[in-house]
C-alpha positions in Angstrom: -17.3 15.9 -16.0 -21.1 15.4 -15.6 -21.9 16.0 -11.9 -25.1 14.0 -12.3 -23.1 10.8 -13.2 -23.7 8.1 -10.6 -20.7 6.1 -9.3 -20.2 3.3 -6.9 -17.6 4.9 -4.7 -15.4 2.2 -3.4 -12.2 2.6 -1.3 -10.2 -0.3 -0.1 -7.3 0.6 2.2 -4.6 -2.0 2.0 -2.2 -1.7 4.9 1.0 -3.9 5.0 2.1 -6.2 7.8 5.8 -6.7 8.1 8.1 -9.3 9.5 11.0 -8.4 11.8 13.2 -8.4 8.6 10.9 -5.8 6.9 9.5 -8.4 4.5 5.8 -8.1 3.7 3.9 -10.9 5.4 0.4 -9.8 4.5 -2.1 -6.9 4.2 -4.9 -5.7 6.4 -7.8 -5.0 4.0 -10.2 -2.2 5.1 -13.3 -1.2 3.0 -15.6 1.8 2.8 -18.0 3.1 0.2 -19.7 6.5 0.1 -22.5 8.0 -1.9 -21.2 11.6 -1.3 -18.0 13.4 -0.6 -19.0 14.5 2.9 -19.5 11.3 4.8 -18.9 7.6 4.3 -21.7 5.4 5.6 -22.0 1.6 5.9 -25.2 0.3 7.4 -23.6 -2.7 9.1 -20.3 -4.6 9.3 -21.6 -7.5 7.1 -22.4 -5.1 4.3 -18.8 -3.7 4.5 -17.4 -7.2 4.3 -19.5 -8.3 1.4 -18.5 -5.1 -0.6 -14.8 -5.8 0.3 -15.0 -9.4 -0.9 -16.7 -8.3 -4.1 -14.1 -5.7 -4.9 -10.9 -7.5 -3.9 -9.9 -8.1 -7.5 -9.5 -4.3 -7.9 -6.4 -4.2 -5.7 -4.1 -7.2 -6.0 -1.2 -5.2 -4.7 2.5 -5.8 -4.3 2.2 -9.2 -2.8 -0.1 -10.5 -5.5 -1.2 -14.0 -4.6 1.8 -14.6 -2.3 0.9 -12.4 0.7 -2.0 -13.0 3.1 -5.1 -10.8 3.0 -6.5 -10.2 6.5 -10.3 -9.5 6.2 -12.7 -8.7 8.9 -15.8 -10.9 9.1 -18.7 -10.9 11.6 -19.6 -14.1 13.4 -22.8 -14.1 11.2 -20.6 -13.9 8.1 -18.6 -16.9 9.2 -21.6 -19.0 10.0 -23.1 -18.1 6.6 -20.0 -19.2 4.8 -19.1 -15.8 3.4 -15.3 -16.4 3.6 -15.7 -19.1 1.0 -16.1 -16.4 -1.6 -12.4 -15.5 -1.4 -9.4 -17.9 -2.0 -8.4 -20.0 1.0 -4.7 -20.0 0.1 -4.0 -16.5 1.4 -7.1 -15.4 3.3 -7.0 -14.8 7.1 -10.4 -14.4 8.7 -10.4 -11.7 11.3 -12.9 -11.9 14.2 -13.1 -9.7 17.3 -12.3 -11.3 20.6 -15.5 -12.4 22.3 -16.5 -14.4 25.2 -19.0 -17.3 24.9 -18.7 -17.9 21.2 -21.6 -20.0 19.8 -21.2 -23.6 18.9 -22.3 -22.6 15.3 -19.4 -20.2 15.1 -16.8 -22.6 16.5 -18.0 -25.4 14.1 -17.9 -23.0 11.1 -14.4 -21.9 11.9 -13.2 -25.5 12.3 -14.7 -26.3 8.9 -13.0 -23.2 7.3 -9.7 -24.1 8.9 -10.0 -27.6 7.5 -10.3 -26.0 4.0 -7.1 -24.1 4.5 -8.2 -20.7 5.8 -6.4 -19.1 8.7 -8.1 -17.3 11.6 -7.0 -14.1 13.5 -8.4 -12.6 16.6 -8.5 -8.8 16.6 -7.7 -6.7 19.7 -6.7 -9.7 21.7 -6.5 -9.2 25.5 -7.1 -12.7 26.8 -10.4 -11.8 28.3 -12.1 -14.5 30.5 -14.5 -16.7 28.5 -12.8 -16.0 25.1 -10.4 -18.9 25.3 -12.6 -21.3 23.2 -12.5 -18.9 20.2 -8.9 -17.7 20.7 -7.6 -21.3 20.8 -8.6 -21.7 17.1 -6.5 -18.6 16.1 -3.5 -18.8 13.9 -2.8 -15.2 14.6 -3.5 -12.8 17.4 -3.6 -9.0 16.9 -2.6 -6.9 19.8 -3.2 -3.1 19.9 0.0 -1.2 20.9 -1.8 2.0 21.8 -1.5 3.1 25.4 0.2 -0.1 26.5 3.4 -0.2 28.5 6.0 -2.9 28.5 4.5 -4.8 31.4 1.0 -4.9 29.8 2.5 -6.0 26.5 4.5 -8.8 28.1 1.4 -10.0 30.0 -0.7 -10.1 26.8 2.1 -11.9 25.0 2.3 -14.5 27.7 -1.5 -15.1 27.5 -1.2 -15.6 23.7 1.6 -18.1 24.0 -0.3 -20.0 26.6 -3.2 -20.4 24.1 -0.7 -21.7 21.6 -1.0 -18.9 19.0 1.9 -19.4 16.5 1.9 -15.7 15.4 1.2 -12.5 17.2 0.9 -9.1 15.4 1.6 -5.8 17.1 -0.8 -3.3 15.5 -0.8 0.5 15.5 3.0 0.5 15.4 3.5 4.2 14.5 7.1 5.0 15.3 10.6 3.4 15.5 10.2 3.4 19.2 6.9 1.5 19.0 8.6 -1.0 16.8 11.5 -1.5 19.2 9.0 -2.0 22.1 7.0 -4.5 20.1 10.2 -6.5 19.2 11.3 -6.5 22.9 7.9 -7.9 23.9 8.4 -10.8 21.5 6.2 -9.8 18.6 7.4 -11.0 15.2 4.8 -9.3 12.9 4.1 -5.5 12.8 1.3 -3.4 11.4 1.2 0.4 11.4 2.7 3.4 9.7 6.2 3.2 11.2 7.5 2.1 7.8 6.4 5.4 6.2 8.6 7.4 8.6 12.3 7.9 7.8 14.9 6.5 10.2 17.1 9.5 9.8 20.8 8.9 10.5 23.0 11.7 11.9 25.3 12.9 9.2 23.6 10.9 6.5 24.3 12.4 3.1 22.9 11.5 -0.3 25.4 9.3 -2.1 27.0 9.9 -5.5 25.1 6.9 -6.8 21.8 8.3 -5.6 22.6 11.7 -7.0 23.4 10.2 -10.4 20.1 8.4 -10.5 18.1 11.4 -9.4 19.8 13.3 -12.2 18.2 10.8 -14.6 14.9 12.3 -13.7 16.0 15.7 -15.1 16.8 14.1 -18.4 13.4 12.3 -18.7 11.3 15.3 -17.5 11.3 16.9 -21.0 8.1 16.8 -23.0 10.1 15.2 -25.9 12.9 12.6 -25.3 16.4 13.8 -25.7 17.9 10.6 -27.0 21.4 12.0 -27.1 21.3 12.5 -23.4 18.9 9.7 -22.4 20.5 6.7 -24.1 24.0 7.1 -22.7 22.7 7.9 -19.2 20.6 4.7 -19.1 23.2 2.5 -20.8 25.8 3.7 -18.3 23.7 2.1 -15.5 23.8 -1.6 -16.0 21.2 -2.4 -13.4 18.6 0.0 -14.8 19.3 -0.9 -18.4 18.8 -4.6 -17.6 15.6 -4.0 -15.7 14.2 -1.7 -18.4 14.8 -4.0 -21.3 13.4 -7.0 -19.5 10.3 -5.0 -18.5 9.8 -3.6 -22.0 9.8 -7.2 -23.3 7.3 -8.5 -20.7 3.7 -9.1 -21.2 2.8 -5.7 -19.9 3.6 -4.1 -23.2 3.1 -7.1 -25.6 5.2 -5.7 -28.4 5.2 -7.8 -31.5 9.0 -7.6 -31.7 11.8 -7.8 -29.2 12.8 -4.4 -27.8 16.5 -3.7 -28.0 16.6 0.1 -27.3 14.8 2.8 -25.5 14.4 4.7 -28.8 12.6 1.7 -30.3 10.3 1.4 -27.3 9.4 5.1 -27.5 8.5 4.8 -31.2 6.2 1.8 -30.5 4.6 2.8 -27.2 4.9 6.6 -27.1 7.0 8.7 -24.8 4.6 9.4 -21.9 4.0 5.8 -20.8 7.7 4.9 -21.3 8.6 8.0 -19.2 6.4 6.9 -16.4 7.9 3.4 -16.4 11.4 4.9 -16.4 10.5 7.0 -13.4 9.4 3.9 -11.5 12.4 1.9 -12.6 14.8 4.6 -11.4 13.0 5.0 -8.1 12.8 1.2 -7.3 16.3 0.6 -8.4 17.6 3.2 -5.9 15.8 1.4 -3.0 16.0 -2.4 -3.3 15.0 -3.5 0.3 11.7 -5.2 1.1 10.5 -2.2 3.1 11.5 0.0 0.2 9.6 -2.2 -2.3 6.4 -1.6 -0.3 7.1 2.1 -0.2 7.9 2.2 -3.9 4.6 0.5 -4.6 2.8 3.0 -2.5 4.6 5.9 -4.2 3.7 4.6 -7.6 0.1 4.1 -6.5 -0.1 7.7 -5.2 1.5 9.0 -8.5 -1.1 7.3 -10.7 -4.0 8.2 -8.3 -3.0 11.9 -8.5 -2.5 11.9 -12.2 -5.7 10.1 -13.1 -7.8 12.1 -10.7 -6.3 15.3 -12.1 -7.2 14.3 -15.6 -10.8 13.5 -14.6 -11.2 16.3 -12.2 -10.3 19.5 -14.0 -6.6 19.6 -13.2 -5.4 18.4 -16.6 -2.6 20.9 -16.9 -1.1 19.8 -13.6 -1.5 16.1 -14.1 2.2 15.5 -14.7 3.3 17.6 -11.7 0.9 15.7 -9.5 2.3 12.4 -10.8 5.8 13.5 -9.6 4.3 14.7 -6.3 3.0 11.3 -5.6 6.1 9.5 -6.9 8.4 11.5 -4.6 6.1 11.8 -1.6 7.8 9.0 0.4 11.4 9.6 -0.6 12.4 10.6 2.9 11.3 7.2 4.2 12.8 5.4 1.2 16.2 7.0 1.6 16.0 7.5 5.4 16.8 11.1 5.1 15.2 14.5 5.8 13.0 15.5 2.8 14.5 19.0 2.8 17.9 17.5 2.0 16.5 15.4 -0.8 14.3 18.0 -2.7 17.3 20.1 -3.8 18.2 17.2 -6.1 14.6 16.8 -7.6 13.6 18.3 -11.0 10.3 19.7 -9.7 9.2 23.3 -9.0 9.4 25.0 -5.6 5.7 24.6 -4.8 6.0 20.8 -5.2 9.2 20.8 -3.1 7.4 22.8 -0.4 4.5 20.4 -0.3 6.9 17.4 0.0 8.5 19.2 2.9 5.2 19.5 4.7 4.3 23.1 3.9 0.6 23.9 3.2 -0.1 24.9 -0.3 -2.3 23.9 -3.3 -0.5 20.6 -3.6 -0.5 19.5 0.1 -4.2 18.7 0.0 -3.4 15.9 -2.5 -1.0 14.4 -0.1 -3.5 14.7 2.7 -6.1 12.9 0.5 -3.7 10.0 -0.1 -2.8 9.7 3.6 -6.5 9.7 4.5 -7.3 6.8 2.1 -4.2 4.8 3.3 -5.2 5.4 6.9 -8.9 4.4 6.2 -10.0 7.7 7.6 -13.1 7.8 5.3 -14.6 11.0 6.6 -11.3 12.8 6.0 -11.3 11.3 2.5 -14.6 13.0 1.8 -13.5 16.3 3.2 -10.3 16.3 1.2 -12.1 15.4 -2.0 -14.5 18.3 -1.4 -11.6 20.6 -0.7 -10.1 19.7 -4.1 -13.5 20.0 -5.8 -13.2 16.3 -6.8 -16.3 14.1 -7.1 -16.0 11.1 -4.8 -16.6 8.9 -7.9 -13.6 10.5 -9.6 -11.4 9.7 -6.7 -12.7 6.2 -6.3 -12.3 5.2 -10.0 -8.8 6.8 -10.0 -7.9 4.9 -6.9 -8.9 1.6 -8.4 -7.1 2.4 -11.7 -3.9 3.2 -9.7 -4.0 -0.3 -8.2 -4.2 -1.9 -11.6 -1.4 0.3 -13.0 1.0 -0.2 -10.1 0.3 -4.0 -10.0 1.4 -4.3 -13.6 4.9 -3.1 -12.6 5.3 -4.7 -9.1 3.3 -7.8 -8.9 5.2 -11.1 -8.8 4.7 -14.0 -11.2 1.3 -15.6 -10.5 2.8 -19.1 -9.9 4.9 -18.0 -7.0 3.7 -19.7 -3.8 2.7 -17.8 -0.7 5.6 -17.2 1.8 5.2 -19.1 5.0 
């Protein structure tokens, strides 16, 4: 790749917000761009917001048009009408809590709310003088970090007094944090708790899970073994049904109805069909709402790694890196220790070691994905440099991975937003 090529390096971290039932209520959208791999720089918050708004179509995500997108705006953005550039039906305008909000800001927010936009106040504490702004909020975000039960209960009471219909506990990192937030009365939760397994004592991988993991062994061959593949897929009614429905969807646009895997491979080629099979097997193993979000994230990581590998000098390892991303959250998906799971995976020992947290040549890829998802932009630059990847290669691959994963997971466009 030409190192003199100029890219607009754009990263949008899309972090889910869950209900108490592990359903995806919305996404926190965080933006950064960078001209080099060492440091990400934004001159001001308004510039970051404008870039985010301009690039939102690059990452529709699992929720598609149904889930809310929570976007940070400055008071100046709101007064200038910047939120009008994004759809009102699922946009939540985030503002920082502030005392003595101007009349212009209050009037602009009232106008936007009349258009259908929702308003969220970030880092809500109920500070004196902030009531006028907070009373307009549909959502209050409360930071869980360094807060005990008494402090959380006090903040929750302030929010309820202001009439806020929803309160989000953010920075919920562990199952213990989630339990504390629920006990305090929160009904929406933001953080990385969902990416950590809730390991159960004595939990063993089931025979059904083993059977589906064995399907990966069959499809990992460079050329399809139809004698083994067809009976294995056909024996699993759920996977067969999903596969044929998916192959006949608009994603492939075949001129004729697909009635067999062999027919699909002839028309589309083995590699793309194999990747879709991998995803179908993974998502069919883990049907819950939380798992759907994790499956999307796994698919996104897989395609990010594969695409960056093909564009960054790792062509021979692109398929291994796809599998690394695809399996990287299996412990949270199955609520089991990763060391127990990897013995059933058709990947080499170095991939297994990286999945289990050991440092090797593959672990930096996982660190790169985690940095992007955590919106740790300086760490993104450092990890890209460590892998000798141009920031533009990572950014373009990241955007492409959204498009690819969306084609598998996004709901039908006419589905209404969940209330």
